[in-house]
TIVO-872501 format. One record per residue (C-alpha): residue number from 1; x, y, z; residue in one letter. Coordinates in nm, 4 decimals. Each point is the difference from the previous one (the first is absolute). Layout:
N
- NUM / X / Y / Z / A
...
This chain:
326
- 1 / 3.6381 / -1.0758 / -0.4167 / M
- 2 / -0.3153 / -0.2263 / -0.0005 / K
- 3 / -0.3470 / 0.0577 / 0.0230 / R
- 4 / -0.3302 / -0.2287 / 0.0213 / K
- 5 / -0.2363 / 0.0228 / -0.2804 / L
- 6 / -0.3173 / 0.1102 / 0.2211 / G
- 7 / -0.1452 / -0.3729 / 0.1457 / R
- 8 / 0.1305 / -0.2246 / -0.2928 / S
- 9 / 0.3215 / -0.0457 / 0.2490 / G
- 10 / 0.1719 / 0.0519 / -0.3565 / I
- 11 / 0.3402 / 0.1305 / 0.1105 / E
- 12 / 0.1378 / 0.3246 / -0.3042 / V
- 13 / 0.2684 / 0.2196 / 0.0204 / S
- 14 / -0.0920 / 0.3357 / 0.1735 / A
- 15 / 0.0335 / 0.2033 / -0.3255 / L
- 16 / -0.1940 / -0.1291 / -0.2939 / G
- 17 / 0.0802 / 0.1258 / -0.3980 / M
- 18 / -0.3527 / 0.1971 / -0.1535 / G
- 19 / 0.0479 / -0.1544 / -0.3914 / C
- 20 / -0.2809 / 0.2788 / -0.1202 / W
- 21 / 0.2833 / 0.1760 / -0.1583 / A
- 22 / 0.1748 / -0.2539 / -0.2318 / I
- 23 / -0.2984 / -0.0914 / -0.1875 / G
- 24 / 0.0602 / 0.2949 / -0.2053 / G
- 25 / -0.2817 / 0.2140 / -0.1043 / P
- 26 / -0.3397 / -0.0648 / -0.0165 / F
- 27 / -0.3313 / 0.2194 / -0.0728 / W
- 28 / -0.3375 / 0.0736 / 0.1110 / E
- 29 / -0.1466 / 0.1664 / -0.3000 / G
- 30 / 0.2629 / 0.2755 / -0.0400 / K
- 31 / 0.0818 / 0.0049 / 0.3584 / T
- 32 / 0.3343 / -0.1348 / 0.1174 / P
- 33 / 0.0002 / -0.3117 / 0.2494 / Q
- 34 / 0.3627 / -0.1243 / -0.0202 / G
- 35 / 0.3103 / 0.1921 / 0.0994 / W
- 36 / 0.1622 / 0.0825 / -0.3726 / G
- 37 / 0.1891 / -0.2306 / -0.2126 / E
- 38 / 0.2679 / -0.2770 / 0.1377 / V
- 39 / 0.2589 / -0.2769 / -0.1181 / N
- 40 / -0.0978 / -0.3633 / 0.0953 / D
- 41 / 0.3616 / -0.0772 / 0.0641 / E
- 42 / 0.0805 / 0.2666 / 0.2465 / V
- 43 / -0.2997 / -0.1081 / 0.1930 / S
- 44 / 0.0815 / -0.3565 / 0.0280 / V
- 45 / 0.3710 / 0.0835 / 0.1038 / R
- 46 / -0.1997 / 0.2593 / 0.2889 / A
- 47 / -0.2252 / -0.3086 / 0.0848 / I
- 48 / 0.3160 / -0.2560 / 0.0507 / H
- 49 / 0.2170 / 0.2790 / 0.1785 / A
- 50 / -0.2937 / 0.0059 / 0.2626 / A
- 51 / -0.0181 / -0.4007 / -0.0080 / L
- 52 / 0.3612 / 0.0274 / 0.0972 / E
- 53 / -0.0782 / 0.2962 / 0.2405 / R
- 54 / -0.2234 / -0.2393 / 0.2125 / G
- 55 / -0.3770 / 0.1513 / -0.1508 / V
- 56 / -0.2317 / -0.2899 / 0.0456 / T
- 57 / -0.2964 / 0.2030 / -0.1448 / L
- 58 / -0.0880 / 0.1319 / -0.3172 / F
- 59 / -0.3536 / 0.1674 / -0.0661 / D
- 60 / -0.1432 / 0.0511 / -0.3228 / T
- 61 / -0.3674 / 0.0026 / -0.1630 / A
- 62 / -0.1531 / -0.1114 / -0.3248 / N
- 63 / -0.0286 / 0.3140 / -0.0782 / V
- 64 / 0.3694 / 0.1529 / -0.0033 / Y
- 65 / 0.1165 / 0.0599 / -0.3401 / G
- 66 / -0.3543 / -0.2275 / -0.0953 / A
- 67 / 0.1896 / -0.2793 / 0.0640 / G
- 68 / 0.3335 / 0.1217 / -0.0834 / H
- 69 / 0.1303 / -0.0509 / 0.3942 / S
- 70 / -0.1274 / -0.3327 / 0.0677 / E
- 71 / 0.1424 / -0.1478 / -0.2975 / R
- 72 / 0.3477 / 0.2204 / 0.1131 / V
- 73 / -0.0294 / -0.1154 / 0.3403 / L
- 74 / -0.0471 / -0.3772 / -0.1463 / G
- 75 / 0.2964 / -0.0065 / -0.1699 / R
- 76 / 0.2189 / 0.1502 / 0.2618 / A
- 77 / -0.1056 / -0.2380 / 0.2708 / I
- 78 / 0.0243 / -0.2965 / -0.2238 / S
- 79 / 0.2036 / -0.2904 / 0.1328 / G
- 80 / -0.0649 / 0.1923 / 0.3008 / R
- 81 / -0.3461 / -0.0512 / 0.1170 / R
- 82 / 0.0511 / -0.1690 / 0.3271 / T
- 83 / 0.2085 / 0.3041 / 0.1800 / Q
- 84 / -0.3092 / 0.2806 / -0.1023 / V
- 85 / -0.3019 / 0.1026 / 0.0806 / I
- 86 / -0.1955 / 0.1526 / -0.2361 / I
- 87 / -0.2854 / 0.2348 / 0.0525 / A
- 88 / -0.1960 / 0.0697 / -0.2846 / T
- 89 / -0.3784 / 0.2047 / -0.0628 / K
- 90 / -0.3119 / -0.0630 / -0.2156 / F
- 91 / -0.3375 / 0.1937 / -0.1192 / N
- 92 / 0.1525 / 0.2237 / -0.2710 / S
- 93 / -0.0994 / -0.1251 / -0.3415 / V
- 94 / 0.2579 / 0.0916 / -0.3166 / F
- 95 / 0.1047 / -0.0625 / -0.3634 / D
- 96 / 0.4187 / -0.1289 / 0.0258 / E
- 97 / 0.0279 / 0.1223 / -0.3411 / T
- 98 / -0.0966 / 0.3431 / 0.0115 / T
- 99 / 0.0754 / 0.0306 / 0.3452 / R
- 100 / -0.3552 / 0.1938 / 0.0721 / Q
- 101 / -0.2105 / -0.0756 / 0.3487 / V
- 102 / -0.3328 / -0.0805 / -0.1678 / T
- 103 / -0.1909 / -0.0669 / 0.3247 / G
- 104 / -0.0607 / -0.2214 / 0.3587 / S
- 105 / -0.1268 / -0.3081 / 0.0599 / D
- 106 / -0.0783 / -0.1120 / 0.3912 / S
- 107 / -0.2291 / -0.3058 / -0.0761 / S
- 108 / 0.1137 / -0.3447 / 0.0779 / P
- 109 / 0.0319 / -0.1241 / -0.3192 / E
- 110 / 0.2350 / 0.3070 / -0.0715 / G
- 111 / 0.2176 / -0.0270 / 0.2957 / I
- 112 / 0.0282 / -0.3936 / -0.0928 / R
- 113 / 0.1196 / 0.1222 / -0.3909 / R
- 114 / 0.2212 / 0.2966 / 0.1049 / A
- 115 / 0.2055 / -0.2262 / 0.3137 / C
- 116 / 0.0463 / -0.3072 / -0.3086 / E
- 117 / 0.1410 / 0.2598 / -0.2230 / E
- 118 / 0.2219 / 0.1304 / 0.2925 / S
- 119 / 0.1509 / -0.3400 / 0.0554 / L
- 120 / 0.0866 / -0.0488 / -0.4057 / R
- 121 / 0.1613 / 0.4021 / 0.0277 / R
- 122 / 0.2058 / -0.1108 / 0.3463 / L
- 123 / 0.0622 / -0.3539 / -0.1193 / G
- 124 / -0.0753 / -0.1881 / 0.3048 / T
- 125 / -0.3482 / -0.2160 / 0.1011 / D
- 126 / -0.0399 / 0.2439 / 0.3740 / Y
- 127 / -0.0198 / 0.3786 / 0.1042 / I
- 128 / 0.1188 / 0.0479 / 0.3484 / D
- 129 / -0.2262 / 0.3067 / 0.0168 / L
- 130 / -0.2753 / 0.0782 / -0.2263 / Y
- 131 / -0.1098 / 0.3212 / 0.0818 / Q
- 132 / -0.3645 / 0.2135 / -0.1049 / F
- 133 / 0.1235 / 0.3110 / -0.2152 / H
- 134 / -0.3029 / 0.2467 / 0.0284 / D
- 135 / 0.0637 / 0.2417 / 0.3059 / N
- 136 / -0.3458 / 0.1069 / 0.0405 / G
- 137 / -0.2192 / -0.2790 / -0.1269 / F
- 138 / -0.3431 / -0.0332 / 0.2243 / P
- 139 / 0.0426 / -0.1837 / 0.2894 / A
- 140 / -0.3430 / -0.1359 / 0.0253 / D
- 141 / 0.1089 / -0.1403 / -0.3270 / K
- 142 / 0.3117 / -0.1682 / 0.1051 / A
- 143 / -0.1376 / -0.3198 / 0.1293 / G
- 144 / 0.0130 / -0.1702 / -0.3220 / P
- 145 / 0.3459 / 0.1142 / -0.0706 / V
- 146 / 0.1396 / -0.1531 / 0.3456 / R
- 147 / -0.2184 / -0.3296 / -0.0306 / E
- 148 / 0.1579 / -0.0677 / -0.3424 / T
- 149 / 0.3746 / 0.0875 / 0.0996 / L
- 150 / -0.0976 / -0.2501 / 0.2848 / E
- 151 / -0.0357 / -0.2242 / -0.2747 / D
- 152 / 0.2555 / 0.0390 / -0.1389 / L
- 153 / 0.2113 / -0.0386 / 0.2999 / V
- 154 / -0.1721 / -0.3531 / 0.0415 / R
- 155 / 0.0876 / -0.1203 / -0.3399 / E
- 156 / 0.3956 / 0.0903 / 0.0065 / G
- 157 / 0.0025 / 0.3034 / -0.2091 / K
- 158 / 0.0408 / 0.2954 / 0.2462 / I
- 159 / 0.1839 / -0.0638 / 0.3670 / R
- 160 / -0.1882 / 0.3182 / 0.1203 / A
- 161 / -0.1604 / 0.2735 / -0.1283 / Y
- 162 / -0.0297 / 0.3836 / 0.1580 / G
- 163 / -0.1453 / 0.3597 / -0.1394 / W
- 164 / 0.1367 / 0.2947 / -0.1268 / S
- 165 / -0.2094 / 0.2285 / 0.1797 / T
- 166 / 0.0501 / 0.3486 / 0.2159 / D
- 167 / -0.3761 / -0.0408 / 0.1061 / F
- 168 / -0.0077 / -0.1819 / 0.3876 / P
- 169 / -0.3936 / -0.0994 / -0.1305 / D
- 170 / 0.1762 / -0.1921 / -0.2860 / R
- 171 / 0.2375 / -0.1640 / 0.2404 / V
- 172 / -0.2515 / -0.1691 / 0.2464 / E
- 173 / -0.1490 / -0.1697 / -0.2701 / V
- 174 / 0.2765 / -0.1652 / -0.1181 / F
- 175 / 0.1608 / -0.0559 / 0.3708 / A
- 176 / -0.3010 / -0.2467 / 0.0345 / R
- 177 / 0.1496 / -0.2242 / -0.2254 / G
- 178 / 0.1954 / -0.2727 / 0.1464 / P
- 179 / 0.2909 / 0.0174 / -0.2707 / N
- 180 / 0.0214 / 0.3659 / -0.0530 / C
- 181 / 0.3373 / 0.1155 / 0.1209 / T
- 182 / 0.0717 / 0.3536 / -0.1154 / A
- 183 / -0.1066 / 0.3240 / -0.1318 / I
- 184 / 0.2049 / 0.2083 / -0.2241 / Q
- 185 / -0.0587 / 0.3699 / 0.1292 / L
- 186 / 0.1613 / 0.3467 / -0.1199 / Q
- 187 / 0.2299 / 0.0932 / 0.2667 / L
- 188 / 0.2797 / 0.1851 / 0.0708 / N
- 189 / 0.1669 / 0.2868 / 0.2204 / V
- 190 / -0.1570 / 0.2374 / -0.1398 / L
- 191 / -0.3883 / -0.1660 / -0.0192 / D
- 192 / -0.1029 / -0.2054 / 0.2866 / D
- 193 / -0.3036 / -0.1967 / 0.0271 / N
- 194 / -0.0335 / -0.1083 / 0.3723 / P
- 195 / -0.3529 / -0.1452 / -0.0393 / A
- 196 / 0.0750 / -0.2650 / -0.2553 / V
- 197 / 0.4223 / -0.0576 / 0.1972 / I
- 198 / -0.2669 / -0.0628 / 0.3011 / A
- 199 / -0.2122 / -0.2706 / -0.1902 / L
- 200 / 0.2864 / -0.1377 / -0.1387 / C
- 201 / 0.1838 / -0.1003 / 0.4019 / E
- 202 / -0.3753 / -0.0518 / 0.1188 / R
- 203 / -0.0254 / -0.2890 / -0.2673 / Y
- 204 / 0.3702 / -0.1065 / -0.0418 / Q
- 205 / -0.0252 / 0.0873 / -0.3740 / L
- 206 / 0.3607 / 0.1272 / -0.1368 / A
- 207 / -0.0324 / 0.3563 / -0.1490 / A
- 208 / 0.1780 / 0.0482 / -0.3225 / L
- 209 / 0.0999 / 0.3600 / -0.0705 / N
- 210 / -0.0508 / 0.1041 / -0.3336 / R
- 211 / 0.1226 / 0.3353 / -0.0453 / G
- 212 / 0.2784 / -0.0102 / 0.2422 / P
- 213 / 0.2240 / 0.2779 / -0.1086 / L
- 214 / -0.2905 / 0.2078 / -0.1570 / A
- 215 / -0.0168 / -0.0928 / -0.3497 / M
- 216 / 0.3637 / 0.1123 / -0.0148 / G
- 217 / 0.0075 / 0.3047 / 0.2149 / L
- 218 / 0.1938 / -0.1830 / 0.3216 / L
- 219 / 0.3032 / -0.0858 / -0.2479 / T
- 220 / 0.1181 / 0.3577 / 0.0119 / G
- 221 / 0.0701 / -0.0400 / -0.3919 / K
- 222 / -0.3127 / 0.2244 / -0.0525 / Y
- 223 / 0.0252 / 0.4335 / 0.0207 / K
- 224 / -0.2967 / 0.2185 / -0.0450 / A
- 225 / 0.1091 / 0.0578 / -0.3477 / E
- 226 / -0.0233 / -0.3710 / -0.1620 / T
- 227 / -0.1604 / -0.0638 / -0.2625 / Q
- 228 / -0.1483 / -0.4019 / 0.0013 / V
- 229 / -0.0090 / -0.1350 / -0.3994 / S
- 230 / -0.3805 / -0.0399 / -0.1244 / A
- 231 / -0.0189 / -0.3689 / -0.0255 / D
- 232 / 0.0490 / 0.0223 / 0.3928 / D
- 233 / -0.3041 / -0.0366 / 0.2236 / V
- 234 / 0.1614 / 0.2784 / 0.1827 / R
- 235 / 0.0321 / 0.2461 / -0.3042 / G
- 236 / -0.2632 / 0.2741 / -0.0878 / E
- 237 / -0.2999 / -0.2053 / -0.1268 / K
- 238 / 0.0287 / -0.1745 / 0.3152 / S
- 239 / -0.2993 / -0.2080 / 0.1840 / P
- 240 / -0.1929 / 0.2021 / 0.1778 / E
- 241 / 0.1055 / -0.2146 / 0.3598 / W
- 242 / 0.3610 / 0.1241 / -0.0722 / M
- 243 / 0.0636 / 0.2703 / 0.2638 / K
- 244 / 0.3779 / -0.0143 / 0.0643 / Y
- 245 / 0.0430 / 0.1666 / -0.3307 / F
- 246 / -0.1516 / 0.2392 / -0.1863 / S
- 247 / -0.0074 / 0.0938 / -0.3798 / G
- 248 / 0.3157 / -0.2540 / -0.0280 / G
- 249 / 0.2073 / 0.2061 / 0.2721 / R
- 250 / -0.0173 / -0.0960 / 0.3952 / P
- 251 / -0.2718 / 0.1512 / 0.1897 / N
- 252 / 0.1504 / 0.2941 / 0.1965 / P
- 253 / -0.2146 / -0.0580 / 0.3078 / E
- 254 / 0.1355 / -0.3734 / 0.0286 / W
- 255 / 0.3720 / 0.1384 / -0.1229 / M
- 256 / -0.0721 / 0.1893 / 0.3882 / A
- 257 / -0.0511 / -0.2848 / 0.1870 / K
- 258 / 0.2632 / -0.1949 / -0.1283 / R
- 259 / 0.2555 / 0.2587 / 0.0949 / D
- 260 / -0.1022 / 0.0838 / 0.3557 / A
- 261 / 0.0830 / -0.3664 / 0.0729 / V
- 262 / 0.2890 / -0.0203 / -0.2435 / R
- 263 / 0.2603 / 0.0560 / 0.2992 / E
- 264 / -0.1473 / -0.2900 / 0.2014 / I
- 265 / -0.0544 / -0.2574 / -0.2779 / L
- 266 / 0.4055 / 0.0850 / -0.0924 / T
- 267 / 0.0915 / -0.1020 / 0.3670 / S
- 268 / 0.2834 / -0.2607 / 0.0195 / N
- 269 / 0.1271 / 0.0288 / -0.3407 / G
- 270 / -0.3635 / -0.1170 / -0.1571 / R
- 271 / -0.0674 / 0.1659 / -0.3059 / T
- 272 / -0.4016 / 0.1623 / -0.0284 / V
- 273 / -0.1453 / -0.3203 / -0.1480 / A
- 274 / 0.2150 / -0.2763 / 0.2707 / Q
- 275 / -0.1699 / 0.2397 / 0.2279 / G
- 276 / -0.3338 / 0.0201 / -0.1176 / A
- 277 / -0.0214 / -0.3782 / 0.0095 / L
- 278 / 0.1773 / -0.0318 / 0.3298 / A
- 279 / -0.3545 / 0.2042 / 0.1800 / W
- 280 / -0.1478 / -0.2402 / -0.1957 / L
- 281 / 0.1534 / -0.2991 / 0.1552 / W
- 282 / -0.0745 / 0.2153 / 0.3426 / A
- 283 / -0.3863 / 0.0538 / -0.0659 / R
- 284 / -0.0780 / -0.2974 / 0.0736 / S
- 285 / 0.1110 / -0.3691 / 0.0142 / P
- 286 / -0.2829 / -0.1001 / -0.2717 / Q
- 287 / 0.1894 / 0.2474 / -0.2563 / T
- 288 / 0.1650 / -0.1316 / -0.3113 / I
- 289 / 0.1052 / 0.2724 / -0.2374 / P
- 290 / -0.0027 / -0.0966 / -0.4064 / I
- 291 / 0.1884 / 0.2767 / -0.1362 / P
- 292 / 0.0319 / 0.0014 / -0.3860 / G
- 293 / 0.3249 / -0.0349 / -0.1875 / F
- 294 / 0.1597 / 0.0059 / -0.3105 / R
- 295 / 0.3133 / -0.0249 / 0.0294 / T
- 296 / 0.3013 / -0.2064 / 0.1713 / E
- 297 / 0.0710 / 0.3503 / 0.1694 / E
- 298 / -0.3410 / 0.0041 / 0.1572 / H
- 299 / 0.0354 / -0.2910 / 0.0915 / V
- 300 / 0.2754 / 0.0242 / 0.1830 / R
- 301 / -0.0749 / 0.3480 / 0.1398 / E
- 302 / -0.3534 / -0.1790 / 0.1603 / N
- 303 / 0.1496 / -0.3295 / 0.0995 / T
- 304 / 0.2748 / 0.2661 / 0.1784 / G
- 305 / -0.2627 / 0.1083 / 0.2295 / A
- 306 / -0.0302 / -0.3428 / 0.1908 / M
- 307 / 0.3914 / 0.0676 / 0.1402 / Q
- 308 / -0.1389 / 0.2728 / 0.2311 / F
- 309 / -0.3578 / -0.1839 / 0.0945 / G
- 310 / -0.3023 / 0.1824 / 0.1459 / P
- 311 / -0.0115 / 0.4219 / 0.1077 / L
- 312 / 0.0613 / 0.0444 / 0.3946 / K
- 313 / -0.3361 / 0.0877 / 0.1534 / P
- 314 / 0.1280 / 0.3338 / 0.1047 / D
- 315 / 0.0239 / 0.1066 / -0.4205 / Q
- 316 / -0.3336 / -0.1569 / -0.0290 / M
- 317 / -0.1180 / 0.2460 / 0.2387 / K
- 318 / 0.1938 / 0.2843 / -0.1450 / E
- 319 / -0.1153 / -0.0964 / -0.3523 / I
- 320 / -0.3859 / 0.0319 / 0.1559 / E
- 321 / 0.0837 / 0.3349 / 0.1265 / K
- 322 / 0.1790 / 0.1295 / -0.3006 / L
- 323 / -0.3320 / -0.1292 / -0.2164 / L
- 324 / -0.2481 / 0.1562 / 0.2377 / G
- 325 / -0.1233 / -0.3648 / 0.0346 / R
- 326 / 0.0627 / 0.0070 / 0.4162 / S
C-alpha cells in the first residue's frame, strides 16, 4: 500500500513508523516525556524489519529522547538514505546529557539551529518533512515560522514542511505556504477530528496520524489493572494532555469505547491494532498512520495490517453508531 505525502507528490508507504518510543526516557522537570528504557540494538533491528516489510516513512522529533531517537534512526538507515522518507520535528530546546527539556524556540534563528542539529544527528544533508512541534502555538504568530520553513526549502535543507497540530485555524495558516504538505494530528478510531481531516482533504495535505493506537489502548495489550512504569509518559506523573491513561492505568472511559468496537476491528482475522489502522485508511485518502514501535514484533503486527487494507464502508458506519457519532 502506498499514499502520497500531500501535495508534495512524494510517494510513501501507507503506514509509517513513529520513533518516539525508541528515544528512551527524557523529562520536563519531573514529568516523564518518553516511553521508558530501550535497547538501541533492538530498535535498529526493528527499523530494519520495517524497511524489509515495505515501510518507507519514519517520523521522529529532535526532542524524542533529547536527540536520541534521531541518532538511532540515523544509525539504522546509514547507507539506505535513498530508501526512506524522514519526517522530524522542531521547537523544543533540551539538554542531551541530562535528557531534560529546557524550553522552546520558534524564532527563525532557533528553527535554523534546530534544523542543522537534526541533520547532524540523522547523518543526512536534507530532511524530507520538517514539522512544527507546537500544537497550540498562536495562529496569528505562525507566519514567520512558515516563511522560515519556505526559506529552508529553497535552500535545499528540507523538501517540505508541516505542523503537528489539532486545531483548524493553525492548519489554515500553514496551508497558505506553497511547500506545506502535511498536518500531523491526533487521530484514531476512538478519537476523530473531522474538522482537521476536512481541511487536509480540501488543501490536499497528508494527515499523519499520531496516537493511531491510542497510546497502546488499541493494541489489546493493556487491561484495566495494568500499571505503567514511572518513567513512561503514560505513568502516574503523566502530562496533563495524556487522556488515554490516568494514574498510570488505562482510562476506563476509553477502554469502554475500545471494547464497544472490538468485534468490528478484529473482523477478517485482524488484531485490534490492525483493525484500528484499517479504520484510519478508510477514514480518508489523506491519512497515514504512524504507530510507535520498540521491537520487531510490534513492526510485524503493524505492517501486517497492510495485507488486509481499509475497513469497508458498512463497517465504518457501524463504528460511528456504536460510538454515538452518527
